[in-house]
N, C-alpha and C positions, 0 to 999 in steps of 0.2 A: 212253626211248631203246632202240632195238633194231636189230640187224643181221640181214639177211635175204638169202635167195637168191630172186630174182624170176624168173629164167629159167634153165633148165638149159643145159649146153653145147650148141652147135649140132651137127648131124650132120656127120660127117667127109666124107661124099660131097657136101655142099653142098645137099642137098635139104631140104625142109621137110615136117614131118608135118602142119602146119596153115598156112594162108595167112597167119596172124597171127604165126607163129614168126619169131624174129629170127635173122639170120645173124651170123657172127663180127664182121663189119665194123659191123653195126648195134649189137651189144653193146658194142664198143669205143668207139663214138661216142654212147653213150646220154646223156652229159652235155652234148653240144654242141647249140647252136641253141635256138630258142624252143620246139621240140617235145620237148626233153629231159626226163628224169625229175626232176631237182632242182626242188623247189617244187610238184610235183604232189600232189593231195590223196590221203589214205588213206581208203577207204570200207570198208563191211562188206558182203560178198557182192555187190559191184558195184551196190549200191542207193543212188542219189543222194538218194532221198527220206529216207533215214535220216540224212543230213547227214554232213559231214566229221568224221572222228574223229582226224585227224592229218595230217601232211604229210611228204614225202620231203626229206631234207636233201642227200643226195649219192648217186652211183652210180659203180660201177667194174667192171672186168672181173676176175673172180677168177682164181686160179692154174690152175684147170681149164677156163677158158674160159666159166664161168657168169657170169651178170649178178648182181652183188651190190648191195644198196642199204642205206642207213642212214636211219632216219626217227624221228619222234617221235609218240607217241600222246598226245592231249589229252583224249579222252572217257573218263570214269570207267568206263562200261559196257564199252567196248572194252578198256580196260586190265584189267578184271576177267576178260574172256573169255580174254585172252592169258595172264594170270597163272595162271588155273586150268587152262590147257591145252585149253580147249574150242576155241579158234581159234588154231592156230599154223601154218597153211599160208597160202600167198600165191597170188594170181592177178593177172596183169598185164593191165590193160585197154588194148588197142592198137587204134587205128583204121587201117584199110587203105584207101588212096585209089587208085582204079584209073582208067585212061583208057579210056572206052568207045569212043572213036574208034580205039583201037589194039587192039580185041578184048578189053578188060578187063585189059590189062597193068597191073601194080602200079607206081604212080608213087612212093609214099612210105608209110612206116609211122610213125605218131606215137603217143606215149604219152599216154593220157588220165588214168589213175589207177591206183592200186595198192590191192588189196582184201585184207583178212584174211578167211579163210574156214575152214570146217570141213574141206573136202576140196578140194584144188587140182586143176585140170585137167591141169597138167603135173607129172610126177614130180619129186620132190626140191625143190620150191619151198616152203621152210619158213622159220620164224624160228629162227635159230641162236643168237643172243644177245639177252638181254632184261635191261635194267637192270644191265649189267656182268657177267651170269652166262651161261654156256653152257647152253642149254635144248634143243638138238637138233643133230644132225649129218646130213649127206647123203652117201650113197655110191652110186655108179652101177655097175651090173652089166650083163652081156650080157642082151639080151632073150631070153626063153625061145622055143624053136622052136615055130612054129605061132601065136605071138601076132602080131597085126597091128594096127598103129595105125589108128584110125578118125578121120575128120574130123568135127568137131561144129560146126555152124553155128547161131548164135542167130537164130531166125526173127523175133524182135522187132526186129532191127536192119535197116537198109537194106542193099542189095546192096553198097554201097561201103564199109560199116563192119561189121566182124565182131569180136566180142570173143573173145579167145584161150582159149576153153574146150576142153580136150582130155582125153579119158578116160585115166586112169592105166593103164599096162600092168600086167598081172598079174605078181606075183612069187611064186616058190616059197616054201614054208614054210621051207626051209633058208636061202634068201636073206634072208627076213624075219628069221629068228633071227640070222643073221650081221650084219644091219644093226643090230639092237638091241644086240648084244653086242660088236661090233668097236669098238676104241678109235678116237678121232678122230685122223686122220692129217694134217689140214690145219694149216699153220703160216704165219705172216706174219713178215716181217723187222721188226727193231726200228725201222729208219728209217720203214718204212711205218706202223707203229703210232704212232710219234712224230708223223708227219705228220698222221694222222687226229686225234690228240689236240690238236695245234696248231690244226687247222681247227675242231674242236669248241670249244676254248677261245675262239677268235676269234669264232665265231658266238654263243657264250654271252655274251661281252662285248658284242658288238653288240646282242644281244637285251636285255641289261640296260640299255644306254644308251638304247635305244628306249623301254623301259618307263619309265625315269626321265624322259625327255622327255615321254612321254605323260602320266605322272602330274602333272608340272608344268603341262602344258597343261590337263589336266582340272581341277586345283585352281584355275587362273585362271578357267576357264569357270564353275565352281561359285561362285566369289566374285562374278562378274558376275551370275549368276542370283540369288544372295542379295540383291544390291543392287536388282535389278529386281523381286523378289518382292512387296514392299508395293504397288507400282504395279500389278502384274498382279492381285493379289488385289482391290484397289479397283476395277479395271476389270471384273473378273468379277462382283463384287457389284453394281456399277451396271448391268451388262448383265442380270443376273437380276432386279433390281428393275424394269427397263424392260420386259422381256419376261416378266412373271410367268406369262402363259398358256402359254409354252413352257418353263417352269422345269424340268419333268421331262426335257426333252431336253438341257438345258444343265447339269444337275446334276453331270455328271462333270467339268466344268471347275473345280469347287470343289476337288476332289482334286488336279487338276493344279497349281492355284495354291498349295495348302498344301504339296505335296511337291516344289515346283519346285527347291529347292536339293539335293534328293536324287534328281533324275531319273536313271533308268538309261540313257536314250539322250540324250546331250547333243547329238548332231548334229541331232535333231528338236526338242528342247526349246529350244535357244538361239535359232534363227530365230523361232519362234513367240513366245517371251518378248520378244525384241527388237522385233518388230512391234507387240505389244500395248503395250510401254513407249513407243515412239515415237508411236503413235496416242493414248495417254492423255495424253502431254505436249502434243500438238497441240491436243487438246480443252481442256485446262486453259489453254493460252495463248490460245485463241480466247475462252474464257469471261472471262479477265482483261481482254482487249482490249474485249470487249463491256461489261463492268462499267465500265471507264474511260470508254468512249464514252457509256454511259448517264449517268454522273455529269456528264460534260461537257455533255450535252444538257440535263440538269436545271439546271445553272448557267447555260447559255445561255438557257433559258426564263425563269429569274428575271431575268436582265439585260434580256431583251426586255420583260418585264413592267414593270420599272422605267423603261425607256426610254419605253414607251407612257404610263406615268403622268406622266413629265416632259413628254412631248409634249402630253398633254391639259392639264396645268397651264400650259404656255407658251401653248397656244392660247386657254385661258380668259383668261389675263392679257393676251394680245394683243388679244382681243376687248374686254376692259374698257378697255384703253388707247385703242383706236379709238373706243369709246363716249365716253370722257372727252375725247378730242381733238375729237370732233364737238360735244360740249357746249361746250367752250371756244371753238370757232369760232363757234358760234351766239351765245354771250354776247359774244364780241368784236365780232361784227357788230352786235349790238344796242347795245352801248356806243358803237361808232363812229357809228351812226345818231343816238343820243341826243346825242352830242357835237356832231354837225353841226347838229342842231335847236337846241341851246342856243347854238351859235355864231351861227346865223342870227338868233336872238332877241336877241343881244347880251348874253346872260347870262354867257358865258365869253369871255375874251379869248385864252386859250391853247388850242390844239387838241392833243389827245393822240393818239398812235399806239398803240392798244391791242394791236397785234400784238407790241409790245415788252414784255418782262417788267417793266421799270422803270416802265412806265405803268400796269400792272395791279396790281402787288404793293406798291409803295412810292412815296411822293412823292419827287421829286428833292431832294437835299440842298442844292443851290446850283449856281451856274454855269449853263452851257448845258444844255438838255434835248434829247435826241435826239427828233426828230419834232415839236417845238413849232413853232408858226407864227412867233412873234416870239422869236428866239433871244437878241437883245441887250436887249430891254425888261426892266425890273425886274419881278419878280413882284408883282402887285397883291394886296392883302389880300382875302380872301373875304368877301363881303357876302351875308347871308341876306335874300332878298327879303321874306319875311313879317315878319321882325324889323324890317327897314327901313321897311316899311309901317306897322307899329304905332308905331314910334318917331317917325313924321312927325306924329302927333297928328291924324289925320283925324277926321272926324265920327263920333261914336259911341264914341270911344276916349278915356277919361279916366283919368288916373293910371296909364297903361301897361296898362290892362285892356280887354279886349274886351267890349263891351256891345251894346245895341240901337241901331239907327241912328235918326236924327231924322226918318225918313220915316214915312209911314202904311202901311208894308208890313204885311200881315196876320200875318206871322210874325216878321220881323226889325225892323219899324218900332216905334218907341217910342210912336207915337200910336195904334196898333191896340188893339183891345179885348182883354181878357184879361190873363193874367199877363205882366208885362213882363220876367221873368227869362230868362236864357239857357237854363235848364233847360226852361222851357216851350217856347222856340223849338225846342230839340232834340227834345222830345216831339212837337211838331207836324210836324217834318220826317220822323219815323219813323212 
């Protein structure tokens, strides 16, 4: 924390030594508007390439009409330069906006930055307090006769913007000695100091609250990164295995995955880790769905194979049934024809319908028979024609035995030559 004089009191005649010099009105309104000093960066020697080393907290008009500011330094190197006394002067970077249509008339002056430097362009622009201690004072004396202010224009800037560098007026040796030995005469009221302290305490409390909120937010972010780290590491490993020919180009991703929970830049690590985690989850889900579909396809293939086997079995049995039905029909037709022939010869008195199972498989047990010719006639006993012929006692049959006939048949006749036995007759027949 340091208090500084950023701009000396303006000239009493209202003129400016430099086009970038500020008037009393501009000094009094330095805090107003979006072009004001509060919040502006603090640089070193107007060099933005060196980075911001602090920022301005507030600004006000001093008791002598000078522009005073209060700021904070955050860069260790810049703090060392100020603490050692190497850089304890200030230079205010001011942009001058002109209207070319009006002959280059100045429209507005805005504050860009405040720089610490070894030698300021304006006299008396120094750091007066640093870390609660007075480190310098500024006194203004009459300009020596013959000295003349010269205007310095930075050629690197555009004609519309000029940085307020101004050579310091020469001081006599007596004046320099008086400036170094004269005691500080500046003083501030207790109310003003209390007001500044209250503002500082409020800003410090606000900064502490913001730091606490940021720390809580950062801890939640790191917890989420720790949860996603295994998925990110697995995704990186799988990518390296898949693209082994480009492994040397992707090797740095291994360090990113291993140090994900300790990433210094959460704003860039979190989106990348979240995208990798979502993509990895999508791939896993698709693989599980494919695995389930593959199992279902395998089960469906087995079921279709069993169905084909059953169909083939049914077709085989159907063909066998058709074959048997054809055979049954042929035999039924043959039996019906035989039954008709026997009926014509008078050998059977009852006609059977062989299309009925009772006529083919079992004899009727009594009563009427379906398909019979004489339904009311009593069933006649079956007579074997050959047995009846033998029992009649025809010629050549004695004692119920079949023998040779009484004719002169050369084979069956009893009067023929040769053996008269039935065996001989059979031999002769074959």
